[in-house]
C-alpha positions as CSV (number, residue, x, y, z in Angstrom):
1,M,108.3,47.7,-153.7
2,S,109.6,44.7,-151.6
3,T,107.2,42.3,-150.2
4,D,108.9,43.0,-146.9
5,D,107.5,46.5,-146.9
6,P,104.3,46.5,-144.6
7,R,102.5,48.6,-147.2
8,A,102.9,45.7,-149.8
9,S,102.4,42.8,-147.6
10,N,98.7,42.6,-147.7
11,S,98.6,43.3,-151.3
12,F,101.1,40.5,-152.0
13,K,99.2,38.1,-149.9
14,R,95.9,38.9,-151.7
15,L,97.7,38.3,-155.0
16,Q,99.3,35.1,-153.8
17,A,95.9,33.8,-152.5
18,G,94.2,34.7,-155.8
19,L,96.8,32.8,-157.7
20,R,96.5,29.8,-155.4
21,S,92.7,29.9,-155.7
22,K,92.7,30.1,-159.5
23,A,95.3,27.3,-160.0
24,G,93.5,25.1,-157.5
25,K,90.2,25.7,-159.2
26,A,91.8,24.7,-162.5
27,I,93.4,21.6,-161.2
28,A,90.0,20.6,-159.7
29,D,87.9,21.5,-162.9
30,Y,90.0,19.5,-165.2
31,G,91.2,16.8,-162.9
32,M,94.9,17.7,-163.4
33,I,96.5,16.1,-160.4
34,A,95.5,12.9,-158.5
35,D,96.7,11.4,-155.3
36,G,100.1,10.0,-155.6
37,D,101.1,11.7,-158.9
38,R,104.7,12.7,-159.7
39,V,104.5,16.1,-161.5
40,M,107.3,17.3,-163.7
41,V,107.4,21.1,-163.8
42,C,109.1,22.4,-166.9
43,L,111.2,25.3,-165.7
44,S,112.5,27.7,-168.4
45,G,113.7,30.5,-166.2
46,G,110.8,32.8,-167.3
47,K,108.3,34.4,-165.0
48,D,105.5,32.0,-166.0
49,S,107.4,28.7,-165.1
50,Y,108.9,30.2,-161.8
51,T,105.3,31.3,-160.8
52,L,104.0,27.8,-161.7
53,L,106.5,26.1,-159.5
54,D,105.9,28.5,-156.6
55,V,102.1,28.0,-156.8
56,L,102.3,24.2,-157.0
57,R,104.6,24.1,-154.0
58,S,102.2,26.1,-152.1
59,L,99.3,23.9,-153.0
60,Q,101.4,20.8,-152.3
61,R,101.6,21.8,-148.7
62,S,97.9,22.2,-148.2
63,A,96.1,20.2,-151.0
64,P,93.9,17.3,-150.0
65,V,95.8,15.0,-152.4
66,R,99.4,14.2,-152.0
67,F,101.7,14.6,-155.0
68,E,105.5,14.9,-155.8
69,L,107.1,17.7,-157.7
70,I,110.4,17.6,-159.8
71,A,111.6,20.7,-161.6
72,V,113.2,20.0,-164.9
73,N,115.1,22.5,-167.1
74,L,116.3,21.9,-170.7
75,D,119.7,23.4,-171.2
76,Q,119.4,24.3,-175.0
77,K,123.0,25.5,-175.3
78,Q,122.2,29.0,-176.1
79,P,125.3,31.2,-176.1
80,G,125.6,33.1,-172.8
81,F,123.0,31.1,-171.0
82,P,123.7,31.4,-167.2
83,T,123.8,27.7,-166.3
84,E,124.3,28.4,-162.6
85,V,121.1,30.4,-162.1
86,L,118.5,27.6,-161.8
87,P,120.5,25.0,-159.8
88,R,121.4,27.7,-157.3
89,Y,117.8,28.8,-157.0
90,L,116.4,25.3,-156.8
91,E,118.9,24.0,-154.3
92,A,118.2,27.0,-152.0
93,L,114.4,26.0,-152.2
94,G,115.2,22.4,-151.6
95,V,113.2,21.4,-154.7
96,P,114.2,18.1,-156.4
97,Y,115.3,19.0,-159.9
98,R,117.3,17.9,-163.1
99,I,119.0,19.8,-165.7
100,I,119.1,18.0,-169.0
101,E,121.0,19.1,-172.1
102,Q,120.4,19.1,-175.8
103,D,121.7,21.5,-178.4
104,T,118.4,22.6,-179.9
105,Y,119.8,26.1,-180.4
106,G,122.3,24.8,-182.8
107,V,119.7,22.8,-184.7
108,V,117.3,25.7,-184.9
109,R,120.0,28.1,-186.0
110,R,121.1,25.7,-188.7
111,V,117.6,24.8,-190.0
112,I,115.8,28.1,-189.9
113,P,116.8,30.9,-192.2
114,D,117.6,34.3,-190.7
115,G,114.5,36.5,-190.2
116,K,112.2,33.5,-190.0
117,T,110.2,32.5,-186.8
118,M,112.1,30.0,-184.7
119,C,109.7,29.4,-182.0
120,G,107.7,26.5,-183.8
121,L,110.8,24.3,-184.3
122,C,112.4,25.2,-181.0
123,S,109.2,24.3,-179.2
124,R,108.8,21.0,-180.9
125,L,112.5,19.9,-180.1
126,R,112.1,21.1,-176.6
127,R,108.9,19.3,-176.1
128,G,110.2,16.0,-177.5
129,R,113.3,16.1,-175.2
130,L,111.3,16.8,-172.1
131,Y,108.8,14.1,-173.0
132,R,111.6,11.6,-173.5
133,F,112.9,12.5,-170.0
134,A,109.6,12.0,-168.5
135,A,109.1,8.6,-170.1
136,E,112.6,7.4,-169.1
137,N,111.9,8.5,-165.4
138,G,108.3,7.1,-165.1
139,I,106.7,10.5,-165.0
140,H,103.3,10.8,-166.4
141,R,102.1,14.4,-165.4
142,I,104.0,17.2,-167.1
143,A,103.1,20.8,-166.0
144,L,103.6,23.8,-168.3
145,G,103.4,27.5,-167.3
146,H,101.0,28.6,-170.0
147,H,98.5,31.1,-168.7
148,R,95.0,32.4,-169.7
149,D,96.5,35.0,-172.1
150,D,98.6,32.4,-173.8
151,I,95.4,30.3,-174.4
152,V,93.5,33.3,-175.8
153,E,96.4,34.4,-178.0
154,T,96.7,30.9,-179.4
155,L,92.9,31.0,-180.3
156,F,93.3,34.2,-182.4
157,L,96.7,32.8,-184.0
158,N,94.8,29.7,-185.2
159,L,91.9,31.8,-186.2
160,F,93.6,34.4,-188.2
161,F,96.6,32.4,-189.6
162,G,95.4,28.8,-189.6
163,G,91.7,29.0,-190.4
164,R,90.9,26.8,-187.4
165,L,88.9,27.4,-184.1
166,K,91.5,25.9,-182.0
167,A,93.1,27.1,-178.8
168,M,95.3,25.5,-176.0
169,A,93.7,22.9,-173.7
170,P,94.2,23.1,-169.9
171,K,94.7,19.4,-170.0
172,L,95.7,17.1,-172.8
173,L,97.0,13.7,-173.7
174,S,100.3,13.8,-175.6
175,A,100.5,12.5,-179.1
176,D,102.2,9.3,-178.0
177,R,99.5,8.8,-175.4
178,R,102.1,8.3,-172.6
179,H,101.8,11.7,-170.8
180,I,99.1,14.0,-169.4
181,V,100.1,17.6,-170.0
182,I,98.6,20.1,-167.6
183,R,98.4,23.9,-167.5
184,P,97.5,24.8,-163.8
185,L,97.7,28.5,-164.7
186,A,95.1,28.4,-167.3
187,Y,92.8,30.7,-165.2
188,V,95.5,33.2,-164.4
189,S,96.3,36.4,-166.3
190,E,99.7,37.3,-167.5
191,A,99.5,40.6,-165.7
192,E,98.9,38.8,-162.3
193,I,101.9,36.6,-163.0
194,A,104.1,39.5,-163.9
195,R,103.2,41.3,-160.7
196,Y,103.9,38.1,-158.6
197,A,107.2,37.5,-160.3
198,N,108.2,41.1,-159.7
199,A,107.2,40.8,-156.0
200,R,109.1,37.5,-155.5
201,Q,112.1,38.7,-157.4
202,F,112.7,35.6,-159.4
203,P,116.1,35.4,-161.1
204,L,114.6,35.6,-164.6
205,I,116.6,34.3,-167.6
206,P,115.7,35.9,-170.9
207,C,115.4,33.7,-173.9
208,R,118.0,34.9,-176.4
209,L,117.0,32.5,-179.1
210,C,113.6,33.9,-180.0
211,G,113.2,36.9,-177.7
212,S,115.1,39.2,-180.1
213,Q,112.8,38.4,-183.0
214,E,110.5,41.1,-184.1
215,N,107.0,41.2,-185.8
216,L,106.1,37.7,-184.8
217,Q,102.5,36.8,-185.3
218,R,102.0,36.1,-181.6
219,V,103.4,39.7,-180.8
220,A,100.8,41.2,-183.2
221,V,97.9,39.3,-181.5
222,K,99.3,40.1,-178.1
223,Q,99.2,43.8,-179.0
224,M,95.8,43.6,-180.4
225,L,94.3,41.8,-177.2
226,A,96.2,44.5,-175.1
227,Q,94.6,47.3,-177.0
228,W,91.1,45.7,-176.7
229,E,91.7,45.2,-173.0
230,R,92.6,48.9,-172.6
231,E,89.4,50.0,-174.4
232,Y,87.1,47.3,-173.1
233,P,88.5,46.0,-169.6
234,G,87.5,42.3,-169.1
235,R,87.4,41.4,-172.8
236,T,90.1,38.9,-172.6
237,E,88.3,37.1,-169.6
238,S,85.1,37.1,-171.7
239,I,86.9,35.4,-174.6
240,F,88.4,32.8,-172.4
241,S,84.9,32.2,-170.8
242,A,83.6,31.6,-174.3
243,L,86.1,28.8,-174.8
244,R,84.6,27.2,-171.7
245,H,80.9,27.5,-173.0
246,L,80.8,26.1,-176.5
247,E,77.6,25.7,-178.4
248,P,78.5,23.3,-181.5
249,A,75.1,23.6,-183.0
250,T,75.7,27.3,-183.7
251,L,79.0,26.7,-185.5
252,A,79.6,24.9,-188.9
253,D,81.6,21.8,-188.2
254,P,79.6,18.6,-189.0
255,R,82.3,16.6,-187.3
256,H,81.1,17.9,-183.9
257,F,77.5,18.3,-184.5
258,D,75.0,16.1,-186.4
259,F,73.2,18.6,-188.6
260,A,71.6,15.8,-190.7
261,A,69.8,14.5,-187.7
262,L,67.9,17.8,-187.5
263,D,65.6,16.6,-190.3
264,Q,64.6,13.5,-188.3
265,A,64.1,15.5,-185.2
266,R,61.7,17.8,-187.2
267,L,59.7,14.8,-188.6
268,A,59.6,13.0,-185.4
269,P,58.8,15.4,-182.5
270,A,59.5,13.9,-179.1
271,V,56.1,14.9,-177.6
272,A,52.9,14.9,-179.7
273,P,50.2,17.4,-178.6
274,G,47.6,15.5,-176.5
275,P,43.8,16.5,-176.3
276,G,44.4,18.6,-173.3
277,L,46.8,20.8,-175.2
278,R,44.4,21.6,-178.1
279,M,42.5,24.9,-178.0
280,S,38.8,25.0,-178.9
281,E,37.4,27.2,-181.7
282,A,35.9,29.4,-179.0
283,E,39.3,29.8,-177.2
284,E,41.1,30.6,-180.5
285,E,38.5,33.3,-181.3
286,A,38.7,34.8,-177.8
287,L,42.6,34.8,-178.0
288,Q,42.5,36.5,-181.4
289,E,40.0,39.2,-180.2
290,Q,42.4,39.8,-177.2
291,L,45.4,40.2,-179.3
292,E,43.6,42.6,-181.8
293,A,42.6,44.7,-178.9
294,E,46.0,44.9,-177.2
295,L,48.2,45.2,-180.4
296,G,45.9,46.7,-182.9
297,P,46.4,50.4,-182.1
298,A,50.2,49.9,-182.1
299,L,50.0,48.1,-185.5
300,G,47.5,50.6,-187.0
301,M,44.6,48.2,-187.0
302,S,41.1,49.6,-186.8
């Protein structure tokens, strides 16, 4: 249904307002964008990055802080890639943009054997080229289109296949310490993005490099989470909420909790009981009689 249809208008406006609200909250919660920032939006041609650009442009018009946007696409030289789609779309919007080129496709096809997962190497090559462009152009904020479901999927990928309790941070410092990477859609579900992209009719460009690969670990995790969500609606949101409410003392990593210090805490209590906190013998006897009277019948005490 087109967004021009009056029946869809209110529904679309609610969806759009929800995306703006969640992205705005994520930006505020993690201090993603500050006044005067120049933000590079990595645009792949997929639904997530189109939605990211759209939401940031909307926030840019009304946010209390002023920031610039530049959309950047990496042409990876995939055969059949429609190079005209993104420039035409961005020029129609009037968004500043750059198309940079690097034959990462050829490198990945040459290095990775047939049937093996290409996503890891492809991602590293793409990230390195985009970081280099940002450094060369004085850009310190790099916005990626990862959403809540991506973050939860990454948690389970690391848990099941890497033996680590690790996910995908909404904001991070790059390894070379030159860039801040942000994920403003961290609170947004993939289903919301899919509905929004469909309503906005973005000119989507499929990834032919890895999109045709089957039985990827991420696909298996995605299917597992989808099944859970069907059986227990809201489970993905609950898992994501858990990532925001960690209790290191209940886990088992001594790097993040000082378990040895527990012995000192036990031997040196912070507050010693004063005279006013001690019970007299008469009070102890009275309390014991009261407990026996109340609990005795239930416990079979005569």
